[in-house]
PAMARTI-394612 format. One record per residue (C-alpha): x, y, z. Coordinates in steps of 0.001 Angstrom, whole numbers, plus 500000, padded with zeros to 6 digits. Example, Ala and Ser with C-alpha at 12.3 -4.5 7.8 and 13.67 -1.06 7.14 Angstrom:
2
512300495500507800
513670498940507140
//
This chain:
640
605567235779116632
604503231381116891
603696230179119699
604285226603120356
601053224628121114
601481221495123910
598983218934123680
597086218143126690
598757214963127144
602494215889126766
602867214944130526
602350211300129487
604387211341126913
607493209172127413
609466211503124560
609465215062126154
611520213865129321
614187213035126781
613959215930124828
614333217889127668
617542216131128621
618978216544125638
618133220488125867
619915220351129502
622809218997127708
623365220973124762
622815223632127319
625727222478129330
627878222382126070
626972225451125022
628181227113128552
631454225271127811
631716226220124107
630914230093125279
633381229824127998
636031228399125840
635324231103123404
635360233869126038
638864232564127338
639878232414123638
638807235862123123
640491236915126362
643664235520125038
643351237378121855
642678240831124453
645715240151126210
648034240178123012
646013243102121517
647033244995124831
650305243760124767
650749244793120915
649246248608121799
651697248626124864
654709247684122819
653710249996119941
653298252880122530
656893252053123832
658591251636120596
657210255055119325
658854256724122951
662112254565122441
662052255681118803
661634259110119752
664357259166122651
666649257509119911
666179260318117124
666347263085120162
669761261736121104
670907261694117603
669439264985117018
671361266614120079
674604264913118730
674093265970115345
673077269784116718
676797269425118479
678708268473115150
676717271026112939
678272273733114825
681511272330115146
681681271566111594
680620275357110834
683339276613113216
686018274624111321
684974275884108261
684959279265109158
688384279547111188
690100276938109471
692535273920110796
696050275642111377
697430274642115008
695913278226116348
692331277169114922
692383273707116072
693946274757119760
690784277252119966
688294274061118929
690343271742121846
689529274536124493
686178274603123035
685795270716123429
687235270706127134
684597273692127738
681800271397126290
682899268453128053
680850268440131137
677608269093129169
677941266525126476
675201264610128433
674261261291126411
677421262218123948
680071259778124835
682865262269122939
683675264417120204
686381263910117873
687909266160115025
690015264392112226
691452265935109147
691478265040105776
693836262118106403
692420260691109248
694851262159111588
693126263270115155
693151266826115478
691142267350118662
688896265512121091
686843265555124760
688750262026125414
691723262089127962
693966260232125941
697005261171123835
696280261195120188
699683262088118757
699926259705116070
696402258403115951
694904257800112435
691275256881111862
691690256745108185
690445253126108276
687129253642109576
684264252993107336
682508256643108358
685736258271107412
685956256610103976
682504257097103223
682739260795103847
686099261096102165
684583259381099149
681393261434098970
680741265467098859
677451264363100855
676972267339103747
674590265123105651
674972263654108585
676012259804108653
674986257222111237
677612254534110904
678015250969112030
678584250204115515
682724250153116062
685029249261119330
686378252652120465
689923253478120272
690258255438123099
687994253608125662
687453250265123807
683606249972124682
680786249305121565
680237253007120422
677583254125117931
678905256865115796
677105260045114126
679380262175111785
679478264944109450
682057266242106528
683484269617106522
685490271432103652
688146273770102734
687168277316101316
687358275513097976
684932273059098726
687562270335098871
687769267249101800
688875269047104646
688291266392107123
685118265157109635
683633265667112983
682456262946114794
680276262360118027
680137258907119543
677605257719122194
678155254176124172
675874251575122793
675526250826126856
673921254053127336
671107252949125366
671335249316126917
670712250863130258
668326253165129333
666443250480127881
666589248427130833
664401250738132818
661511249285131411
659763245946132778
658809243854129726
658901241001131662
661552238153132663
662619237559128565
661502241007127362
663866242706125310
664257246344123281
666793246116120331
667950249325118348
669360248692114733
670169250589111721
668185250723109043
670597248442107173
670001245570109968
673230246064112241
672364245932115562
673522249012117758
672103248426120985
669966245627122827
668444245381126601
669029242582127709
672583242157126295
675097239099127094
678006241530125279
677734239421122271
674756241267120256
675993244502119159
677138244718115794
675522241562114603
674008241943110891
670378241145111408
669526242059107720
668566238510106521
665631238644109225
662180238759107441
661432242158109203
664247243947107120
664124241592103858
660744242625103719
660956246032105112
659311247847101531
655960246042102085
655929246858105635
654140249909107081
656619251994108836
655158250848112463
653285247927113562
653072245072115614
655221242121114789
655203238248115658
658454236058115496
660710233793116526
664009235471117677
666989234660115997
668923235492118991
667564233409121830
664918231440120132
662122232944121981
658592233102120323
658096236914120971
655600239514120543
656590242763119684
656225246441117954
658799248087115486
659292251355114612
661236252711111461
662800256081112418
661335258869109789
664195261257110505
667346258936110766
668080255365109348
667105253512112704
664776250888113665
663323249979117163
661815246703117961
660345246712121773
659249242511122242
657945240572125254
657918236669125188
654481235840123924
654732232783127308
655383236146129620
651987237970128346
650263234996128624
651277233616131919
648742235638133832
645922234746131468
646577230969131490
646399230892135250
643238232423135211
641883230919132110
642584227144134326
640966228602137350
637993230477135513
637333226971133142
637514224582136160
634546226594137637
632653226564134702
633131223122134036
631687222559138348
629239225037137853
627984223371134502
628144219997136044
626185220994138509
623528222146136097
623357219521134512
622425217540137392
619827219918138822
618369220297135182
618188216770134754
616149216350138244
613914219617137367
612938218380133827
610409215928135115
609090218865137690
608872221036134522
606871218917132190
603679219930133718
604374223116133319
605195223347129692
601873224863128733
602426228017131200
605926228331129942
604930228652126421
602630231208127023
604946233405129235
607593233040126481
605252234429123672
604615237378125924
608400237764126713
609035237988123274
606836240807122564
608523242756125753
611997242155124586
611339244931121956
611481247578124349
615053246843125620
614166248626129070
617942248159130345
619373249362126831
621939252200127418
620449253806124146
617139255906123774
614384253240122561
611114254985121175
608112253573120071
606467255603117301
602930255575116079
601899255918112494
600819259746113306
604392260568114438
603610260665118424
606070259076120996
604122256183122473
606902254472124853
610188256383125975
612675253562127592
614626254968130732
617786256480129153
615677259192127286
616703261150130422
620548260314130188
620407261105126363
617756264192126023
617796265257129634
614055264764129933
611838262246131836
610591259350129691
606708260461130993
607126263784129537
607835262640126016
605026260281125878
602406261727123532
604861264330122080
605556264655118649
608464262524117463
610266264909115196
610014267960117520
613207269829118618
615098268476115975
616985271598113794
615409272861110644
618355272417108243
617996268036109282
614633268175109583
613728267961105960
615907264884105303
614717263192108384
611183263816107291
611603261978104027
613383259020105519
610312258700108127
607572259273105309
609553256104103142
609279254316106134
605304254824106359
604900254187102560
606990250380103214
609509251794100542
612238250838103041
612245248496106270
615061250319108539
617164253413108312
620104254735109970
620089258959109877
622416261637112164
620921264850112838
620975267091115613
618280267981118072
617685269955121089
618760268623124867
617039270007127641
620738271354129362
622675271533125990
621624274091123076
621729271203120912
623245267485120325
624059265091117768
621859262170117566
622431259165115643
619159256830115400
618498253369113752
614999253085112936
612499250026112060
609054249996110837
606864247988112782
603535246161111921
600466245166113465
600175241653114262
596618240810112551
596879242716109473
600312243108108982
600042246994108032
602884249381109019
601315250986112428
604587252471113212
608284252535113982
610998251871116703
614108254008117033
617120253303118670
618907256513119447
622321257271120982
624472260587121346
626985261213118926
628081264570119688
631568263982120821
632023261525118136
630952264301115704
633001266959117148
636194264523116856
635228264122113057
635088267526112592
638750268362114486
639871265139112167
638782266775109153
640173270217109879
643766268796110921
643520266677107261
642604269728105343
645878271934106869
649085272261106735
651481271206109688
654033274083109371
652329276797108346
648688276292109597
647346277227105989
645337274901103804
646921272174102390
647935271276098591
644936268571098633
642132270935100153
643382273602097764
642855271545094948
639534270107096095
638602274052096687
639558275153093291
637812272385091513
634781273731093551
634949277294093347
635459276562089237
632318274445089155
630249277419090993
632286280364088925
630841277979085704
627383278029087298
626771281656088248
629058282786085452
631448284692087921
634985285305087801
637746283144089615
641177284480090390
644382282882091497
647692284151092969
650592281735093147
653598282954095270
657230282256095423
659560283813097826
662622285160096640
666010283122096604
664267280767099430
666859278068098958
669502280859099626
667800282129103043
667998278321104118
671659277978103507
672116281219105150
669941281252108315
669467277190108662
666169275344107818
664693276236111444
664790279765110387
663378279172107115
660496277208108997
660220280746110699
659935282527107768
657440280702106113
655261280655108780
655360284561109266
654891284954105115
652344282498105951
650369284658108530
650806287644106108
649206285857103257
646205284674105691
645416288184106576
644832288635102844
642305286280102830
639273288225104046
636218286969103018
634769283590104211
635380281809100260
638958283094100071
641824280348100464
645136281062101556
647072277624101245
650555276161100876
650969274887097503
654321273247097365
657981273576099565
658023277853099646
655352278318097359
651997279604098287
648669280019097030
645766282476097293
642381281426095451
639882284818095217
636445283393094341
634231286118092676
636905288545091960
637780290294088878
641384290557087179
642004294036089026
640842292755092372
643431290260092421
645834292649091105
645019294901094390
645379291630097064
648570291100095329
649811294698095639
648613294788098827
650360291360099981
653657292813098449
653232295914100563
652488293677103679
655578291227103043
657878294063102819
656793295548106173
657291292551107843
660770293226107258
662425290060107445
665909289749107031
667262288196103696
670799289085103142
671460286930099899
668503288506098477
669845291972097138
669093294962096920
666428295178099521
668237292360101594
664559291274102940
662408288644102247
660618289266098908
658440287361096573
657694287041093228
653817286788092079
651887285476089298
648267285967089130
645485284855086688
641767285333086242
639076283171084724
635433283114083869
634849279665083579
632249278383080932
630721275163080904
630367274798077250
634052275497077092
635992272331077390
638583273862079758
639082272815083448
640762274450086348
643802273440085367
643989276121083044
643766278780085859
647018277502087367
648732277322084231
647990280728083676
649275282150087102
652285279862086860
653078281267083843
652812284540085147
654921283797087824
657783282565085804
657818285786083676
657969287490087189
661018285528088393
662421286449084951
662035290082084965
663500290437088141
661645288940090925
659832291037093684
656918291817091864
653422291045090385
652892289845086733
649113288930085505
646483289263082724
649450291392080815
650339293732083857
653769294056085068
653980295082088695
657217296497089829
658279297017093316
657398299793094415
655825301291091511
653475299627088956
654065299760085348
651617298792082727
652906295988080032
//
């Protein structure tokens, strides 16, 4: 590094005090500027923390709203099923009314339950009112169910209850006569005030608010509420107008159209129901504490800067005579800065012969060895043999001068632990006089936890959340890899496509939770047949599964498929709509290919062949395996 040469007559120069004074002035300005920047950064951090808090709150409150609607929907499903089974004659309705009276003490979040016939007349309710002659056929939710045969739950707009007069949120389902015609609806109501009271438990500052809206922009509940908010149409606000271009959850800054307050918020669109949850704090409330602290800190910095400026100007004349000494000390200090004694990362100086010349104190924390014990040892000792060639190539490139710096991640031994992941940033060093490369400086840190987290995230990204099998993306990637490997090694590759027979009827009969449980059971049976490390059981889509069998010919594929059919039947999963066994069965399509790199054919041909075989298995009566010209009929095998 170049050193500043100070002339022997510098003290006599009238310009030196001027330059020193300029330096002190600029330093004071820099301090003020840095303090201002730090305060501005602190302001940004406050806003960011508030965004994180609001995002977490929005997520929690959305879950609460979803759970509330789910409880109501579960009750409605059971009530609709009872009505469709028992009918709506007076005796059946009397039983329903008795059932509702028994359920009333356990409704919890639900305000009331109602049953209306196809004309909108009240049949039964949990409310203590005389409903003879009452008619709800004018309600939007009733007209919607009467006009549409959609059996799904419907979240209606908030209305004022005819039973109690308060604002309520409605959740309804249609039920039918045995011939499929409209028989009426079942309705659950939740007080808008329930949400308002629940949201009021959260401290969002004097001007904070939580708003629950429908996906169409109708305000369902708000805290605080002055009695005029529920039912307002907010669909013209930018958040809802631009909904399609926005993520499902995010931070959001806006000026409230309700009270004109500038707000920092987080919103979340429910993935299960047409709901939007908006949690907000007033920006002034968020920054109030920061403003008070920033004002005090800036006043202190201003006072200290003034004192520094005054003292600095006084010391300028005293420091003039010591300029030569200061320049020499600065040059030496620059040389030692490279060692970074106080760095939390491990800093090592490595010679051209790859011996450790210096190790910083952080070595004890990262590797568990005292720095003095490492000095003189080989720098690459302890590196995992699998990673060593790659590290050696990088070090050799640095020594040759091909690269000036590099960053590598590798495994190495630690004193207390068997092995850790380390990330090292390497930079070549050069001789001060000749400029030749004389070694390197390495700054290293422990990346074990980070690497473990990456591995866990990779595993989650490759698995299906319901069955635990590999997901479709993982299957596609592995299929391409195994196809390429089979082409290189001239080996066979087999595939079984599996489709559960009449699974839609299973869901209709037993419900989707039972369907999910069935899929998990079948997936576990299939996973048990992926016995080799290279075998891959995956969820291909819906109720369709796949089993990839590398290095397996058609006979081996056939054996695996038949064993799976045996195991599935032995599982004895009830499935009444699947005669004649009335058990869960599956149709299998299998295919085997010997990939040839000289033939223009890709891995999709294997899927297409297996899919065609699966189609023929279904056409032939299901509960069988068809592959490569062979037809497997349960429980016997028949050659086609």
